[in-house]
C-alpha positions as CSV (number, residue, x, y, z in Angstrom):
1,X,-6.8,-24.8,-11.1
2,X,-8.2,-24.1,-7.6
3,X,-6.1,-23.5,-4.5
4,X,-6.2,-25.7,-1.4
5,X,-8.2,-24.6,1.6
6,X,-5.2,-23.2,3.6
7,X,-4.3,-21.0,0.6
8,X,-7.8,-19.7,0.3
9,X,-7.9,-18.8,4.0
10,X,-4.5,-17.1,3.6
11,X,-5.8,-15.2,0.5
12,X,-8.9,-14.2,2.4
13,X,-6.9,-12.8,5.3
14,X,-4.6,-11.0,2.8
15,X,-7.6,-9.4,1.0
16,X,-9.3,-8.5,4.3
17,X,-6.2,-6.8,5.7
18,X,-5.8,-4.9,2.4
19,X,-9.4,-3.7,2.7
20,X,-8.9,-2.7,6.3
21,X,-5.7,-0.8,5.5
22,X,-7.2,1.0,2.5
23,X,-10.3,2.0,4.5
24,X,-8.3,3.4,7.5
25,X,-5.8,5.1,5.2
26,X,-8.7,6.7,3.3
27,X,-10.5,7.8,6.5
28,X,-7.6,8.7,8.8
29,X,-4.4,8.8,6.6
30,X,-3.1,6.1,8.9
31,X,-2.4,2.4,8.4
32,X,-2.3,0.5,11.7
33,X,0.5,-2.1,12.1
34,X,-2.1,-4.9,12.5
35,X,-2.8,-4.9,8.8
36,X,0.8,-5.4,7.5
37,X,1.3,-7.9,10.3
38,X,-1.8,-9.9,9.3
39,X,-0.6,-9.9,5.7
40,X,2.8,-11.3,6.8
41,X,1.2,-14.0,8.9
42,X,-1.2,-14.9,6.0
43,X,1.9,-15.1,3.7
44,X,3.6,-17.5,6.1
45,X,0.5,-19.7,6.0
46,X,0.4,-19.5,2.2
47,X,4.1,-20.2,1.9
48,X,3.8,-23.4,4.0
49,X,2.0,-25.1,1.2
50,X,4.7,-24.2,-1.4
51,X,8.3,-24.9,-1.8
52,X,10.9,-23.4,0.6
53,X,12.6,-21.7,-2.3
54,X,9.4,-19.9,-3.3
55,X,8.8,-18.7,0.2
56,X,12.4,-17.5,0.6
57,X,12.3,-15.6,-2.7
58,X,9.1,-13.9,-1.5
59,X,10.8,-13.0,1.8
60,X,13.8,-11.6,0.0
61,X,11.6,-9.4,-2.2
62,X,9.6,-8.3,0.9
63,X,12.8,-7.4,2.8
64,X,14.1,-5.4,-0.2
65,X,10.8,-3.5,-0.4
66,X,11.1,-2.8,3.4
67,X,14.5,-1.4,2.9
68,X,13.4,0.8,0.0
69,X,10.3,1.9,2.0
70,X,12.6,2.9,4.9
71,X,14.7,5.0,2.6
72,X,11.6,6.6,1.1
73,X,10.3,7.3,4.6
74,X,13.5,8.9,5.6
75,X,13.3,11.1,2.5
76,X,9.7,12.1,3.4
77,X,8.4,10.6,0.2
78,X,6.3,7.8,1.7
79,X,4.6,7.3,5.1
80,X,5.6,4.6,7.5
81,X,2.3,2.7,7.2
82,X,2.5,2.8,3.4
83,X,6.1,1.5,3.5
84,X,5.1,-1.4,5.8
85,X,2.0,-2.3,3.8
86,X,4.0,-2.2,0.5
87,X,6.7,-4.5,2.0
88,X,4.1,-6.9,3.3
89,X,2.3,-7.0,-0.1
90,X,5.6,-7.6,-1.9
91,X,6.0,-10.8,0.0
92,X,3.0,-12.1,-1.9
93,X,4.5,-10.7,-5.2
94,X,7.8,-12.4,-5.1
95,X,10.3,-11.8,-7.9
96,X,7.9,-13.0,-10.7
97,X,4.9,-10.8,-9.9
98,X,6.7,-7.8,-8.4
99,X,6.9,-5.8,-11.7
100,X,3.2,-6.3,-12.3
101,X,2.2,-5.5,-8.7
102,X,4.3,-2.3,-8.8
103,X,2.8,-1.3,-12.1
104,X,-0.8,-1.8,-11.0
105,X,0.0,0.0,-7.7
106,X,1.6,2.9,-9.6
107,X,-1.4,3.3,-12.0
108,X,-3.8,3.2,-9.1
109,X,-1.7,5.8,-7.2
110,X,-1.7,8.0,-10.3
111,X,-5.5,7.7,-10.5
112,X,-5.7,8.7,-6.8
113,X,-3.4,11.7,-7.5
114,X,-5.5,12.8,-10.4
115,X,-8.6,12.7,-8.3
116,X,-6.8,14.6,-5.6
117,X,-6.2,17.5,-8.1
118,X,-9.8,17.7,-9.2
119,X,-12.9,19.0,-7.5
120,X,-13.8,15.4,-6.6
121,X,-11.2,15.8,-3.9
122,X,-14.0,17.3,-1.7
123,X,-15.4,13.8,-1.5
124,X,-12.2,12.6,0.3
125,X,-11.5,13.2,3.9
126,X,-9.6,16.3,4.9
127,X,-5.8,15.8,5.1
128,X,-4.1,16.3,8.4
129,X,-3.6,20.0,9.2
130,X,-0.3,21.7,8.9
131,X,0.8,24.4,11.3
132,X,-0.1,28.0,10.3
133,X,3.0,30.0,9.4
134,X,1.9,32.2,6.5
135,X,1.9,35.9,5.9
136,X,-0.8,37.5,3.7
137,X,1.8,38.1,1.0
138,X,2.7,34.4,0.7
139,X,-0.7,33.0,1.3
140,X,-1.5,32.0,-2.3
141,X,1.9,30.5,-3.0
142,X,1.8,28.7,0.4
143,X,-1.8,27.4,-0.2
144,X,-0.7,25.9,-3.6
145,X,2.4,24.4,-2.1
146,X,0.4,22.9,0.8
147,X,-2.1,21.3,-1.6
148,X,0.6,19.7,-3.6
149,X,2.5,18.5,-0.5
150,X,-0.4,17.1,1.4
151,X,-0.4,13.3,2.0
152,X,-2.3,11.0,-0.4
153,X,-4.0,7.8,0.9
154,X,-1.5,5.6,-1.0
155,X,-2.6,2.6,1.0
156,X,-5.6,2.4,-1.4
157,X,-3.3,2.1,-4.4
158,X,-1.2,-0.6,-2.6
159,X,-4.5,-2.4,-1.8
160,X,-5.5,-2.3,-5.5
161,X,-2.2,-3.9,-6.4
162,X,-2.6,-6.4,-3.7
163,X,-6.1,-7.3,-5.0
164,X,-4.5,-8.0,-8.3
165,X,-1.9,-10.3,-6.6
166,X,-4.7,-12.1,-4.7
167,X,-6.6,-12.7,-7.9
168,X,-3.5,-13.9,-9.6
169,X,-2.7,-16.4,-6.8
170,X,-6.3,-17.6,-6.5
171,X,-6.9,-18.3,-10.2
172,X,-3.4,-19.6,-11.3
């Protein structure tokens, strides 16, 4: 079954915003607000061609993801851009696709983390610098700790999960 034209436009905006967010997160470790906002607006366009109940369930899941993202941001586990992008993508997942979306996103994030720990990391942009507060005696321990605590461009993993959602919506 194919989707109507408005759904295809909404899906194209969704995928385009995911691509933009993944690219800027990879290059700058930053996800501008315009990408999650575009995803939310695209979802509104998409939801207008579906039942009100389906749209509200998607909004509930997105809001719950935003609350969870805010808690993870407060704990320093996730960046603000990642939290907003995840919440916007969760709108598209709704309750029925949320587990699959989160699983695909987690696997993609694990792959990124594994690449981060290999020599292939040199192909990735340099993470933002931390202030220098080391002494020669703690330099090795501090270097290892810094490497493990540097940010990951997790927007890429969220985008991979979002691509899966877009494909699911487009081909079902």
